[in-house]
N, C-alpha and C positions, 0 to 999 in steps of 0.2 A: 493390403489384405490383412484382415484381423479375424480372430476366432472369438466369438462372444457367446459364452455358455448360457447367458440369461437374456440375450437380445437387448442388453443395456450397454451403451458405450461408456467407458470410463471417462472421468474428467479429462479434457484436452487443453485446458488453459484458456479457452475461449468462452466468453459469456454469450449465451444464446438468448435472444429476447422473444422468441416465439417457439411454439412446439413444432415438431417435425410434421410435414405433410407427406402422406403416402400416395403414390400413384403408380399405375401399371403402364409401362412404356409399350407403345405399339409393337406387335410382333412382326418382324420382317419375314417374308417367305423363306422357309427353310431354317429360320432362326430359332432362338429360344426366348422364353418369357423373361422379362427383366422387371424386377420390382425395385422402385426407388423411393427412398425416404429423404426429404430435403428440408433444410432450414436455411433461411436466407438473411437473417439479421443477427450477425455476430460481430464481436469486437474483442480485441485483446487489451485488457486493462493496462494502462501505463504505456501502451505502444500505439494504439489507434485512437485518433481523435474523432472518428466518425464510424458509424456502423458500415462495415464493408466486407464481411466474411460470409462465405456460403459453404455449407457442408452437405454432401450428398452421399448416402449409403446405398449400395446396390447389392442385390442377391438374385439368384437365378433359379426360381422354383420350377419344378417340372423337368429340369435338365438332368440327364443321366449323371449319376454321382452327386446329385444335389445334397448339400448339407445345410440345414437351416441356420447353423451357427457360423457359417463362413460368409464374411462380408467384404466388399470392396468399398473403401472409404476414400472420398475425394474432397479435398479442400481447394477453394479458389476465392478470388476477390470478386466482389459484385461489380458488374459492368457500369452500374450507376453509383459509383462511389460517392459517399457522403449523402446517402438517401435520408439519413437522420442524424442530426447533431447529438452528441452526448452531453 
């Protein structure tokens, strides 16, 4: 969980080859809205030989106590590792 005063993530050491895509996740009954920003083509220079990193940022607009600067950031590996050679 991070606090981003200007909605810009600081450098994380990963090279991202595409811009983030924003989408609204479906609301479950009685649940809250979830906004997701995702980029799926990242790699760590000198560590990864293929593009295999995914980053998702989440926030919860409309939820009681909502703060637009509070984000949940999740990193994972792509299920289809090696989707592009470097």
